[in-house]
Residue, then its C-alpha position, 0 to 999 in steps of 0.5 A: v912191623d917185625l922184619s925178622h923172617t922176611n927178605k926186605g919186608e916190602e909186602m909187610i910195609a905195604k900192608a902196614k901203610a894200608l892199615a895205618d891211620t893218618g898220623a899213625s907211627l910205624y916202627l920197623v923192628h928187627v931182633l938179633e938173636p943171641v949167639p948160642a953159648y957153645v959158639e960164643a967163644q968162636v965169635p970175634d969180639a966185634f961181631h955183635s957190634e958189627a951185626l947191630k951196625t949193619t942191621r941198623q943201616q939195612l933198616a934205615d935203607i928199607a925205611r928210606e926206600s919205603g917212601i913213608e915215615l918209619k921209625t926203626q929199632v934193632r934189638a938183641g935178645s929173644p925175638a918174641s920178648e923184644i917185639l912185645a917190649v917195643a909194642e908195650e913201650e910204644g903203646a902199639d895198637l897192632i903188631l904186624i908179623k910175618s909167619h914162616k913155614p914151621g920147621f922141626q924146632d918150631y914144633f917143640l919151642g913154638s914160633t916167634a909169631a905164635k909167642v907174640v900172638r899168645k902174649a901181646k896186649c894189643s891186636v896181632l896180624v900174622m901175614r903168611 
């Protein structure tokens, strides 16, 4: 379950729970995109580690509040690449991802959901 473009992901977690077989492993994944190079010099050194720490805590809170067993992963990098990497590493049968309304930049670069759909080795369910 990718939570990159959702508030807290309750809707995504409910869908994942409904789809999961008994005994299935569910993973919450959030990817922190790298800061653009032209901004990097302005960012305090502790920013990256603090962002990872905060995001890990937020995912742990979401997992605890869900009432089901969820494993969490926070990564840094390209969202599509990292989501696909987690799916491959964990042997995922399904990636559940939320799609947002495409913005101007998405028309040129493509959305994360579209990239995941094109490159995934397993099934992908895109929620709107």
